[in-house]
C-alpha positions as CSV (number, residue, x, y, z in Angstrom):
1,M,0.0,0.0,0.0
2,G,1.3,3.4,-0.9
3,T,2.0,6.2,1.5
4,T,-0.4,8.5,-0.3
5,R,-3.4,6.3,0.4
6,R,-2.5,5.8,4.0
7,D,-2.0,9.5,4.5
8,F,-5.4,10.1,2.9
9,L,-7.0,7.6,5.3
10,R,-5.4,9.3,8.3
11,M,-6.5,12.7,7.3
12,S,-10.0,11.6,6.4
13,G,-10.3,9.8,9.7
14,A,-9.2,12.8,11.7
15,A,-11.5,15.0,9.8
16,G,-14.4,12.6,10.5
17,A,-13.6,12.6,14.2
18,L,-13.6,16.4,14.2
19,S,-16.8,16.7,12.2
20,F,-18.7,14.2,14.2
21,G,-17.6,15.2,17.6
22,A,-15.9,13.4,20.5
23,A,-18.3,10.5,20.1
24,A,-16.6,9.4,16.9
25,P,-16.1,5.6,17.2
26,L,-12.3,5.4,18.0
27,F,-12.4,1.6,18.3
28,D,-13.8,1.4,14.8
29,L,-10.8,3.3,13.5
30,G,-8.6,0.3,14.4
31,L,-7.3,1.4,17.9
32,H,-6.9,-1.2,20.6
33,P,-10.0,-1.6,22.7
34,S,-8.1,-0.4,25.8
35,Q,-7.9,3.0,24.1
36,T,-11.6,3.4,24.0
37,P,-13.6,5.0,26.9
38,R,-15.3,2.3,28.9
39,S,-18.9,2.3,29.9
40,S,-19.5,3.4,33.5
41,A,-22.1,0.7,34.0
42,P,-21.0,-2.6,32.5
43,L,-23.9,-4.7,31.1
44,K,-24.6,-8.4,30.6
45,I,-25.6,-8.7,27.0
46,L,-27.1,-11.7,25.3
47,I,-26.7,-11.8,21.5
48,L,-28.9,-14.0,19.4
49,G,-26.5,-15.0,16.6
50,G,-23.3,-13.1,16.9
51,T,-20.9,-14.9,14.6
52,G,-22.0,-13.8,11.1
53,F,-21.4,-10.3,9.7
54,I,-22.5,-7.7,12.2
55,G,-22.4,-10.0,15.3
56,P,-18.6,-10.1,15.6
57,H,-18.4,-6.3,15.5
58,Q,-21.0,-6.1,18.3
59,V,-19.1,-8.5,20.4
60,R,-15.8,-6.7,20.0
61,Y,-17.3,-3.3,20.7
62,A,-19.3,-4.5,23.7
63,M,-16.2,-6.2,25.2
64,S,-14.1,-3.1,24.6
65,Q,-16.6,-1.2,26.7
66,G,-16.3,-3.7,29.6
67,H,-19.5,-5.5,29.0
68,T,-20.0,-9.3,29.4
69,V,-21.3,-11.0,26.3
70,T,-23.1,-14.3,25.9
71,L,-23.8,-15.8,22.5
72,F,-26.8,-18.0,21.7
73,N,-26.8,-19.8,18.3
74,R,-26.6,-23.2,16.7
75,G,-22.8,-23.2,16.5
76,Q,-22.8,-23.7,12.7
77,T,-21.3,-20.3,11.6
78,N,-17.7,-19.5,12.7
79,P,-17.9,-21.7,15.8
80,G,-14.3,-21.0,16.7
81,L,-14.8,-17.2,17.1
82,F,-14.4,-15.7,20.6
83,P,-13.1,-18.7,22.5
84,N,-13.3,-16.7,25.8
85,V,-17.0,-15.7,25.3
86,E,-19.8,-17.8,26.8
87,K,-21.6,-19.7,24.1
88,L,-25.1,-21.2,24.6
89,R,-26.0,-23.8,21.9
90,G,-29.6,-24.0,20.8
91,D,-32.1,-23.3,18.1
92,R,-34.6,-20.5,17.8
93,D,-37.1,-23.0,16.4
94,G,-38.0,-25.0,19.5
95,G,-34.6,-25.0,21.2
96,L,-34.6,-22.1,23.6
97,D,-34.5,-24.0,26.8
98,V,-30.9,-23.2,27.5
99,L,-32.0,-19.5,28.0
100,R,-34.4,-20.3,30.8
101,G,-33.5,-19.3,34.3
102,R,-30.9,-16.8,33.2
103,E,-30.9,-13.0,33.4
104,W,-29.3,-10.4,31.2
105,D,-29.4,-6.6,31.1
106,A,-30.0,-6.6,27.4
107,V,-30.5,-8.8,24.4
108,I,-29.5,-8.0,20.8
109,D,-31.4,-10.0,18.2
110,N,-29.5,-10.3,15.0
111,S,-31.1,-13.4,13.6
112,G,-34.9,-12.7,13.7
113,Y,-36.7,-13.0,10.4
114,V,-39.9,-14.9,11.3
115,P,-42.4,-13.3,13.7
116,R,-43.3,-16.7,15.3
117,L,-39.7,-17.3,16.3
118,V,-39.1,-13.7,17.5
119,R,-42.3,-14.0,19.6
120,D,-40.9,-17.1,21.2
121,S,-37.6,-15.5,22.2
122,A,-39.2,-12.2,23.3
123,Q,-41.9,-13.8,25.4
124,L,-39.3,-16.1,27.0
125,L,-37.0,-13.3,27.9
126,K,-39.3,-10.4,28.8
127,D,-39.1,-11.0,32.5
128,S,-35.4,-11.8,32.7
129,V,-33.9,-9.2,30.3
130,G,-34.0,-5.5,30.7
131,R,-34.0,-4.3,27.1
132,Y,-34.5,-6.0,23.7
133,L,-32.8,-4.5,20.7
134,F,-34.0,-6.0,17.4
135,V,-32.0,-5.6,14.2
136,S,-34.7,-4.9,11.6
137,S,-34.5,-3.3,8.1
138,I,-35.7,-0.3,6.1
139,S,-37.5,-3.0,4.1
140,V,-40.3,-2.7,6.6
141,Y,-41.5,0.3,4.7
142,D,-44.1,0.2,2.0
143,V,-43.2,1.2,-1.5
144,S,-45.4,4.3,-1.0
145,L,-42.6,5.7,1.3
146,T,-41.7,9.3,0.5
147,A,-38.4,11.0,1.1
148,G,-37.9,12.4,4.5
149,Q,-40.7,10.6,6.4
150,N,-39.6,9.5,9.9
151,E,-40.0,6.2,11.5
152,Y,-43.5,7.0,12.9
153,E,-44.8,8.6,9.8
154,A,-43.7,6.2,7.1
155,P,-46.1,3.5,5.8
156,I,-45.3,0.0,6.8
157,A,-45.3,-3.0,4.4
158,T,-48.0,-5.6,5.1
159,M,-49.0,-9.0,3.9
160,E,-52.4,-10.7,3.5
161,D,-51.4,-13.9,5.3
162,P,-49.0,-13.2,8.2
163,T,-48.5,-16.9,8.8
164,I,-46.5,-17.3,5.6
165,E,-42.8,-17.6,6.4
166,D,-41.3,-16.9,3.0
167,T,-38.5,-14.6,4.0
168,R,-37.4,-14.0,0.4
169,Q,-40.8,-12.8,-0.9
170,Y,-42.0,-11.2,2.3
171,Y,-38.7,-10.1,3.9
172,G,-39.9,-6.6,4.7
173,P,-43.4,-7.4,6.0
174,L,-42.1,-10.2,8.1
175,K,-39.5,-7.9,9.7
176,A,-42.2,-5.4,10.5
177,L,-44.2,-8.2,12.2
178,C,-41.1,-9.2,14.1
179,E,-40.7,-5.6,15.4
180,Q,-44.3,-5.8,16.6
181,E,-43.6,-9.0,18.5
182,V,-40.7,-7.4,20.3
183,E,-42.8,-4.3,21.2
184,A,-45.7,-6.5,22.4
185,A,-43.3,-8.3,24.8
186,F,-41.1,-5.4,26.0
187,G,-43.1,-2.2,25.5
188,D,-41.0,0.8,26.1
189,R,-38.0,-1.4,26.7
190,A,-37.9,-2.4,23.0
191,I,-35.6,-0.9,20.4
192,S,-35.8,-1.7,16.7
193,V,-33.0,-0.4,14.4
194,R,-33.7,-0.3,10.7
195,P,-30.5,-0.4,8.6
196,G,-30.4,-0.2,4.9
197,V,-27.2,-1.3,3.0
198,I,-24.6,-2.5,5.6
199,A,-20.9,-2.4,4.5
200,G,-17.5,-2.7,6.1
201,P,-15.1,-5.6,6.9
202,G,-16.8,-8.9,6.8
203,D,-19.5,-7.9,4.4
204,P,-20.7,-11.1,2.6
205,T,-22.5,-9.1,-0.2
206,D,-21.1,-7.2,-3.1
207,R,-23.3,-4.1,-2.8
208,I,-20.3,-2.0,-1.8
209,R,-17.5,-4.6,-2.1
210,H,-18.2,-4.8,-5.8
211,W,-17.0,-1.2,-6.2
212,V,-14.0,-1.8,-4.0
213,A,-12.9,-4.8,-6.1
214,R,-13.8,-3.2,-9.4
215,V,-11.9,0.1,-8.7
216,D,-8.9,-2.0,-7.6
217,R,-9.0,-3.9,-10.9
218,G,-8.8,-0.6,-12.8
219,G,-9.8,0.4,-16.3
220,E,-13.1,2.0,-17.5
221,I,-15.9,1.3,-15.1
222,M,-19.6,1.4,-15.9
223,V,-21.7,3.2,-13.2
224,P,-25.5,3.0,-13.4
225,G,-27.8,6.0,-13.5
226,E,-26.6,9.6,-12.9
227,P,-23.6,10.9,-10.9
228,T,-26.0,12.7,-8.6
229,D,-28.1,9.6,-7.7
230,R,-28.4,9.3,-3.9
231,V,-26.7,6.5,-2.1
232,Q,-27.1,5.5,1.6
233,Y,-25.1,2.9,3.5
234,I,-23.8,2.3,7.0
235,D,-20.6,0.7,8.1
236,A,-21.2,-2.3,10.3
237,R,-19.0,-0.9,13.0
238,D,-21.0,2.3,13.2
239,L,-24.2,0.3,13.4
240,T,-23.1,-2.1,16.1
241,G,-21.2,0.4,18.3
242,W,-24.2,2.7,18.3
243,S,-26.5,-0.2,19.1
244,V,-24.5,-1.0,22.2
245,R,-24.4,2.6,23.2
246,M,-28.2,2.8,23.0
247,L,-28.5,-0.1,25.4
248,E,-26.1,1.7,27.7
249,Q,-28.2,4.9,27.5
250,G,-31.5,3.1,28.0
251,D,-33.0,4.3,24.7
252,S,-36.1,2.8,23.2
253,G,-38.3,3.1,20.1
254,L,-37.7,2.9,16.3
255,Y,-34.6,4.2,14.5
256,N,-33.5,4.3,10.9
257,A,-29.8,3.2,10.7
258,V,-28.7,4.8,7.5
259,G,-25.9,7.2,6.6
260,P,-23.7,9.1,6.1
261,T,-24.5,12.3,7.9
262,A,-24.7,14.4,4.8
263,P,-26.2,13.2,1.5
264,L,-23.9,11.0,-0.6
265,S,-24.1,10.8,-4.4
266,S,-23.0,7.8,-6.5
267,A,-20.1,9.9,-7.8
268,E,-18.9,10.7,-4.3
269,L,-19.1,7.0,-3.5
270,V,-17.0,5.7,-6.4
271,Y,-14.5,8.6,-6.3
272,G,-14.2,8.1,-2.6
273,I,-13.3,4.5,-3.1
274,R,-10.9,5.4,-5.9
275,A,-9.1,7.8,-3.5
276,V,-7.9,4.8,-1.4
277,S,-7.0,2.6,-4.3
278,S,-4.0,2.6,-6.6
279,G,-6.1,1.5,-9.6
280,D,-6.0,3.6,-12.8
281,V,-9.7,4.0,-13.5
282,S,-12.2,6.1,-15.3
283,F,-16.0,6.2,-14.7
284,T,-18.7,6.1,-17.3
285,W,-22.3,6.7,-16.2
286,V,-24.8,4.8,-18.2
287,D,-28.5,5.8,-18.1
288,E,-31.2,3.6,-16.6
289,S,-33.1,3.1,-19.9
290,F,-30.0,1.5,-21.5
291,L,-29.4,-0.7,-18.5
292,A,-33.1,-1.8,-18.5
293,E,-32.9,-2.7,-22.1
294,N,-29.8,-4.8,-21.4
295,E,-31.3,-6.5,-18.3
296,V,-29.0,-4.9,-15.7
297,S,-31.4,-4.6,-12.8
298,E,-31.2,-2.1,-10.0
299,Y,-29.8,-3.1,-6.6
300,S,-28.1,-6.1,-8.0
301,Y,-25.2,-3.9,-9.2
302,M,-24.9,-1.3,-6.4
303,P,-27.2,0.3,-3.9
304,W,-28.8,2.2,-6.7
305,L,-32.5,2.8,-7.4
306,P,-33.4,4.7,-10.6
307,S,-35.8,7.6,-10.4
308,T,-38.4,5.5,-12.2
309,N,-38.3,2.8,-9.5
310,A,-41.3,2.8,-7.1
311,M,-38.8,2.4,-4.2
312,H,-36.7,5.4,-5.1
313,A,-37.3,7.1,-1.8
314,F,-35.5,4.2,0.0
315,N,-32.3,6.1,-0.8
316,Y,-33.7,9.2,1.0
317,V,-34.5,7.6,4.4
318,N,-34.7,10.0,7.4
319,H,-32.1,9.3,10.1
320,T,-32.7,12.3,12.4
321,R,-33.8,10.2,15.4
322,A,-30.7,8.0,15.2
323,L,-28.4,11.0,15.0
324,G,-30.1,12.4,18.2
325,T,-29.1,9.3,20.1
326,G,-25.4,9.5,19.1
327,L,-25.1,7.6,15.8
328,T,-21.9,8.6,14.1
329,F,-20.3,7.6,10.8
330,L,-16.8,6.5,9.9
331,P,-15.4,8.4,6.8
332,L,-16.0,6.6,3.5
333,A,-12.2,6.5,3.2
334,T,-12.0,4.3,6.3
335,T,-14.7,1.9,5.2
336,A,-13.3,1.6,1.7
337,F,-9.7,1.2,2.8
338,D,-10.5,-1.5,5.3
339,M,-12.7,-3.4,2.8
340,L,-9.8,-3.1,0.2
341,E,-7.3,-4.5,2.7
342,E,-9.7,-7.4,3.4
343,Y,-10.2,-8.0,-0.3
344,H,-6.5,-8.2,-0.9
345,A,-6.1,-10.7,1.9
346,N,-8.9,-13.0,0.5
347,P,-7.5,-15.6,-1.9
348,D,-11.1,-16.3,-3.2
349,R,-11.4,-13.0,-5.2
350,H,-13.5,-14.3,-8.1
351,E,-15.5,-11.8,-10.2
352,P,-19.1,-10.9,-9.5
353,G,-22.2,-12.1,-11.4
354,G,-25.8,-12.4,-10.4
355,F,-28.0,-11.0,-7.6
356,G,-27.0,-11.3,-4.0
357,R,-23.7,-12.2,-2.5
358,R,-22.0,-12.1,-5.9
359,G,-24.0,-9.1,-7.2
360,G,-22.7,-7.0,-10.1
361,V,-22.2,-7.3,-13.8
362,P,-19.5,-9.8,-14.8
363,W,-16.4,-8.0,-16.1
364,A,-16.6,-9.4,-19.6
365,R,-20.3,-8.4,-19.8
366,E,-19.4,-4.9,-18.5
367,T,-17.0,-4.5,-21.4
368,E,-19.6,-5.5,-23.9
369,L,-22.1,-3.0,-22.4
370,L,-19.6,-0.2,-22.4
371,Q,-18.8,-0.8,-26.1
372,A,-22.5,-0.8,-26.9
373,W,-23.0,2.4,-24.9
374,H,-20.2,4.2,-26.6
375,A,-21.5,3.0,-30.0
376,R,-24.9,4.5,-29.1
377,T,-23.7,7.8,-27.7
378,G,-20.8,8.3,-30.0
379,G,-18.5,8.6,-27.0
């Protein structure tokens, strides 16, 4: 890595800390946990899940603050993580007995997707846990959402038959029903956080990582839509550190977990990633009608929703309430740099293709599309 990129990262990180105040998450900038201010009232925190993407960030941050963490899961994902942390083995679907007779100050639910199972855990824990933080999603909102609506104004997605447990087709409505189960059990001791795109080290998707890898590869890069299109994302370390702090503060209610603080355009996203990479690149924005003709669908390529999409307002989600409880954001330079470092360390760096964990247009197909675009526009 060149000195220029490291210097850029340091300057950007310092600027972020100054801009966002003393609460900027120092632990998330890579400092040793002992260098972070510890909570004055250590908590016993139960995490349902804890070994996937955001869970490890929660565990590390909570422990850096002096909290005691217990993990409950099936032991199938990264079972060797955190050898010094208490692990309770069980299953959310009928295997919660190991949680009976125990008490915690708070629970963080990372793995709730079906209301029936969230109801089981919330009802079991309501008299033995002080506060329940549920990790939900902005997908709980109906497509009639408009830009700027807050958590209590925005329309919520519904489904005709709430007993259907198809989490792919009804992900948003099911998450909304899960939130309701937590609130029914915990009342004003319930917190539901609604993230959008989550990025950062450990991200298993290619919604942001695609751009990190693509910029690193270099050359002409096809970018969908317009340079001014709005993009929202949150670094997993910002999401998880803030979640723990809300438990420390005794917060409750609904919160949109999206960032950054100021509006971010797609141009700022890709140029920000370019600033921490040594790749020799150029960007070509391709309009949504051309992409539609060529079956390049929105959101499988980047967190991009064209202006014609009914869900366009999902990139304009209001985060005022979250900011009021101390949500801060790492600079894009930090997120991009750390993801680039992780990408370089990963020997399985195969190219993207298809929706989901390997989202993005395959590189050969991208070249074809760029040639067709230039032929059409004369560029």
